[in-house]
C-alpha positions, -999 to 999 in steps of 0.1 A, spaced: 15 -180 45 35 -193 76 36 -232 70 38 -239 106 4 -225 115 -19 -254 107 -51 -233 94 -77 -252 76 -76 -239 39 -104 -238 15 -96 -270 -4 -83 -290 25 -112 -315 22 -104 -323 -15 -69 -323 -13 -61 -359 -19 -93 -370 -39 -78 -370 -72 -43 -382 -62 -23 -407 -83 -14 -441 -67 20 -432 -81 28 -408 -51 52 -384 -43 75 -408 -25 85 -419 -59 102 -385 -63 118 -387 -28 93 -363 -13 81 -373 20 65 -359 54 48 -331 34 22 -312 55 -6 -316 30 -5 -324 -7 -32 -310 -31 -36 -331 -61 -51 -319 -92 -72 -292 -80 -95 -275 -105 -93 -238 -114 -118 -225 -86 -103 -245 -59 -68 -230 -70 -81 -195 -69 -92 -199 -34 -61 -215 -22 -40 -187 -40 -60 -160 -22 -62 -177 12 -23 -179 12 -18 -143 0 -1 -154 -34 -27 -135 -57 -56 -111 -58 -88 -112 -81 -90 -84 -107 -121 -68 -121 -141 -95 -141 -121 -126 -128 -85 -129 -135 -59 -139 -110 -31 -114 -105 2 -124 -91 36 -108 -88 68 -129 -93 92 -107 -73 127 -100 -84 125 -123 -112 100 -110 -139 115 -128 -168 136 -160 -176 168 -165 -158 184 -178 -189 219 -179 -175 208 -200 -147 198 -228 -167 217 -262 -165 216 -296 -179 232 -325 -159 260 -341 -179 259 -379 -178 261 -410 -200 227 -403 -217 237 -366 -224 273 -366 -228 274 -371 -266 239 -357 -275 238 -323 -261 250 -290 -279 270 -279 -247 275 -241 -244 260 -209 -234 224 -224 -238 231 -258 -222 257 -254 -194 267 -287 -181 260 -297 -143 275 -326 -123 254 -354 -114 266 -354 -77 259 -317 -73 224 -324 -87 217 -353 -61 231 -331 -33 209 -301 -44 179 -326 -47 183 -340 -12 185 -305 3 154 -294 -18 136 -327 -5 144 -318 30 134 -284 25 98 -293 14 91 -315 44 64 -301 65 52 -279 35 22 -278 15 26 -289 -20 3 -288 -51 5 -314 -79 -8 -311 -114 -8 -344 -134 -7 -334 -170 0 -344 -207 26 -323 -228 15 -326 -264 -19 -329 -282 -12 -358 -306 -18 -391 -287 10 -408 -307 36 -386 -292 22 -369 -258 40 -373 -228 26 -378 -194 42 -352 -170 39 -340 -134 43 -304 -121 50 -301 -83 47 -266 -69 50 -250 -34 27 -223 -47 -11 -227 -55 -10 -201 -85 18 -221 -101 -2 -251 -101 -30 -231 -118 -3 -219 -143 6 -255 -149 -33 -264 -153 -37 -237 -179 -7 -244 -198 -6 -283 -203 -30 -307 -214 -56 -318 -185 -62 -353 -177 -100 -354 -175 -111 -387 -163 -107 -396 -126 -95 -432 -135 -66 -417 -157 -56 -394 -130 -55 -424 -103 -31 -442 -127 -11 -413 -139 26 -419 -141 48 -393 -153 77 -397 -178 90 -363 -166 86 -343 -133 93 -306 -126 96 -296 -91 92 -257 -85 101 -243 -53 108 -206 -56 115 -200 -18 143 -227 -19 175 -210 -29 209 -225 -41 243 -217 -26 265 -209 -53 296 -220 -35 283 -253 -25 260 -262 -56 282 -247 -82 253 -226 -95 258 -190 -108 233 -175 -83 209 -186 -59 185 -192 -89 186 -225 -107 167 -245 -134 184 -277 -137 173 -307 -160 183 -342 -154 173 -364 -183 185 -398 -169 163 -392 -138 135 -375 -159 134 -348 -133 139 -310 -135 142 -285 -105 136 -250 -102 143 -227 -74 148 -190 -66 123 -180 -91 87 -174 -91 83 -166 -128 59 -188 -142 75 -192 -179 105 -213 -163 80 -242 -159 67 -237 -194 99 -234 -211 116 -262 -189 90 -287 -205 96 -274 -238 134 -278 -233 126 -315 -224 105 -321 -255 132 -305 -277 157 -332 -266 135 -363 -266 110 -358 -296 137 -356 -324 145 -394 -315 108 -401 -324 111 -384 -357 91 -353 -347 106 -318 -351 98 -296 -321 93 -258 -328 92 -226 -310 63 -214 -332 27 -205 -332 2 -221 -356 -32 -216 -372 -52 -232 -400 -76 -217 -425 -110 -230 -436 -95 -250 -464 -68 -268 -439 -39 -246 -449 -17 -247 -419 6 -216 -412 36 -217 -387 49 -186 -372 85 -188 -357 99 -160 -335 111 -150 -301 92 -132 -275 81 -97 -286 83 -105 -325 44 -109 -327 41 -146 -328 11 -146 -304 -4 -116 -318 -3 -126 -355 -14 -161 -351 -46 -149 -333 -64 -143 -365 -102 -141 -362 -105 -156 -400 -84 -185 -390 -84 -212 -363 -57 -210 -337 -38 -243 -332 -14 -228 -305 5 -198 -298 40 -209 -290 53 -246 -290 44 -274 -316 56 -305 -331 59 -314 -366 54 -353 -372 44 -374 -401 8 -367 -390 10 -329 -393 13 -301 -367 2 -307 -330 5 -282 -300 26 -290 -271 3 -271 -248 -34 -265 -237 -29 -227 -232 -13 -195 -241 14 -172 -224 11 -139 -241 26 -105 -234 1 -81 -218 19 -48 -219 1 -21 -238 -24 -48 -251 -49 -31 -274 -85 -41 -275 -85 -28 -311 -53 -45 -324 -55 -75 -304 -90 -82 -293 -88 -117 -289 -60 -117 -263 -73 -85 -246 -106 -104 -241 -87 -128 -217 -78 -102 -194 -114 -101 -185 -119 -139 -180 -120 -160 -149 -92 -185 -149 -67 -162 -165 -34 -159 -146 -17 -125 -151 18 -120 -139 32 -85 -128 2 -67 -144 -6 -34 -123 -38 -36 -105 -55 -8 -86 -61 -20 -50 -94 -3 -47 -113 -7 -80 -93 -38 -89 -92 -27 -125 -60 -36 -145 -36 -11 -161 -22 -29 -190 0 1 -200 21 3 -168 54 -11 -168 67 -2 -134 70 -39 -123 82 -50 -159 79 -44 -195 75 -84 -196 38 -85 -181 23 -119 -190 -10 -138 -190 -16 -175 -190 -50 -187 -201 -67 -219 -218 -65 -219 -256 -101 -224 -255 -105 -186 -243 -95 -178 -279 -130 -179 -298 -117 -195 -329 -93 -219 -314 -91 -253 -328 -103 -278 -301 -82 -308 -314 -50 -286 -312 -38 -307 -343 -39 -301 -380 -25 -313 -412 8 -304 -431 17 -267 -434 13 -247 -464 34 -217 -452 63 -211 -427 69 -175 -416 100 -164 -396 93 -133 -376 124 -111 -371 122 -79 -350 149 -61 -370 163 -31 -347 185 -21 -374 158 -11 -397 173 -27 -429 153 -58 -434 122 -55 -458 89 -61 -442 85 -95 -462 109 -116 -481 104 -150 -499 131 -176 -490 140 -208 -511 148 -241 -491 184 -233 -487 180 -197 -475 152 -210 -451 178 -234 -435 203 -205 -431 178 -182 -415 165 -209 -393 199 -216 -381 206 -179 -376 174 -169 -359 182 -131 -363 160 -110 -342 163 -84 -314 154 -93 -277 128 -68 -264 129 -53 -230 117 -73 -202 117 -108 -218 151 -118 -203 169 -106 -172 192 -77 -179 178 -63 -209 175 -24 -210 149 -3 -230 168 -4 -262 164 -38 -281 194 -58 -283 204 -74 -317 207 -112 -313 210 -145 -331 187 -169 -314 193 -202 -334 160 -221 -346 142 -189 -333 143 -204 -298 181 -210 -289 178 -211 -252 156 -241 -256 174 -260 -283 193 -290 -268 207 -305 -300 229 -288 -325 210 -264 -344 215 -284 -378 196 -313 -362 165 -293 -362 174 -276 -394 178 -307 -413 144 -319 -401 128 -286 -413 144 -287 -446 133 -324 -454 96 -312 -444 97 -281 -465 107 -301 -496 85 -330 -490 53 -311 -486 61 -280 -511 58 -256 -481 65 -218 -489 89 -200 -465 88 -163 -455 109 -139 -435 88 -112 -419 102 -80 -402 81 -68 -374 109 -44 -363 118 -9 -375 115 8 -408 130 43 -420 160 38 -398 172 19 -367 156 19 -332 157 56 -320 153 72 -356 128 48 -375 97 36 -365 82 3 -358 64 -14 -386 28 -9 -385 8 -42 -373 -19 -32 -398 8 -35 -428 23 -67 -413 -13 -83 -411 -19 -73 -449 10 -88 -459 4 -121 -441 -30 -122 -455 -16 -118 -490 8 -149 -482 -20 -171 -467 -44 -162 -495 -17 -170 -521 -19 -133 -537 18 -127 -532 24 -157 -556 12 -135 -585 33 -104 -580 67 -93 -593 97 -97 -570 132 -82 -570 163 -98 -556 179 -84 -526 216 -77 -536 230 -84 -503 208 -111 -488 196 -126 -520 161 -134 -510 131 -121 -531 112 -90 -522 77 -84 -536 74 -50 -555 38 -46 -545 11 -60 -520 -25 -47 -518 -29 -26 -486 6 -19 -482 24 12 -497 51 0 -522 77 24 -504 75 5 -473 85 -29 -494 118 -11 -503 135 -3 -469 161 16 -484 136 43 -498 123 49 -462 155 59 -449 164 96 -452 199 89 -467 203 56 -490 240 57 -481 233 53 -444 211 24 -452 236 8 -472 262 10 -445 238 -4 -421 229 -33 -442 266 -41 -449 271 -41 -410 241 -65 -405 254 -88 -432 287 -88 -414 270 -99 -382 252 -128 -400 284 -140 -413 301 -138 -379 274 -156 -361 272 -185 -386 309 -194 -379 297 -203 -344 274 -231 -360 296 -240 -390 312 -269 -373 281 -289 -373 268 -282 -406 276 -296 -440 298 -275 -462 278 -250 -485 249 -241 -461 267 -208 -455 263 -199 -492 226 -193 -487 233 -164 -463 241 -127 -471 270 -115 -492 292 -84 -488 281 -57 -510 313 -60 -530 308 -96 -537 291 -108 -567 262 -132 -560 263 -162 -584 
């Protein structure tokens, strides 16, 4: 939409009715053409369609395309290096330092760029637990981004609370504003920059909604440990007896799918805190992968693709029938859907529960050597948590091809971890020991050989194994100790062929398996050297051993 053509928009009359008295001038934003404050879902639908940002699909979801960025621009994220962060940030590939002066200059140009334009504001909370929730503000130039934020974060319901909402952190997202790498010191025209001293984050050059969500997660990962809360990149659900389970994993490992269990209540699908009170969701919505979604294997999530209020990113839409093609990856493999958590029938309205009974690390092993499930002792849990071994799946980050890329993403969410990994690992271990939590490593990747030779482990078998974990049935079976990794692997599980539990027996050649296993162990050992400087001595002993070494 041309910002200089002053056409009346559908929600023009309601634009300022839910405005906070803490206005945009407090963020240095002035002379906006019109500011739309805290519009509800239906109004944002009308605005997005009016502005040509979105189309409405069959049965009601909003469908948008995000342009050249269909995944996170992980290499374009920066943290401002100043007195509050200098000694606290784990600087490196995930947390690239950015100059305060350059941030000020970039912010000034962005503020100037947004003058005369329409802006959308959503005042929300991050965190379901009232003891730890943080008031936030999401300012966007696109209406659909405002709906995305409204879906993903906790809504402020009362008008009086909206009027007096004062954010403790603000995100300004302006996709049409681009940086100048020469002037601004960015890598490209795209940027995601967090300034903790100013409690402000800037996003430009990308329309991918996940940047907004993950920016707030990164902020919480930095701030909450100071309050004794462990921030986690995990999904969570709870059984009828109050038994909470956590599922850690990167995008594509099954975190969202496996936690949407019709027999259990969903606390949340992606980001949680673990406090003395128990587990609480950071968000009010889910952000699930849509590609090749199955109504049989994932009925709960599939149903959300047929609901008004869901925002679908880069899902292919027939222009005449307005029906979705969830199997079409012509735009990206990383098609996404953002929808309120309440759209999942058995979601937990409070988004909070007690202390966990089981913790599950989900790894997508593209090498095909990891067993489908293994039991970890607390030391092994910390080692694998710090390592975060998995494979990046096509489309989840810019630059990934068709073949999965073996990676180690510390704490199963490396790009969003701001402190040294051991900061989070130490907090996790203390909670595992205090509450007697069982920890499991579950492979949702390949069996019978690596990618291209073997096949993906059946989700039916994975669900059977997790059911056995959550019901306690795996506590009563025999285990073997893996000679290389040292963790315990069950010899049997009802509903799962015993051959699958021993990955070596699924390979055409056991010698090939042994070589691949040895190679993966070497990758673990090399990777851990990158974190060793910040870990106490002895942590590495819980990791894999070379085949010729004797495990003591």
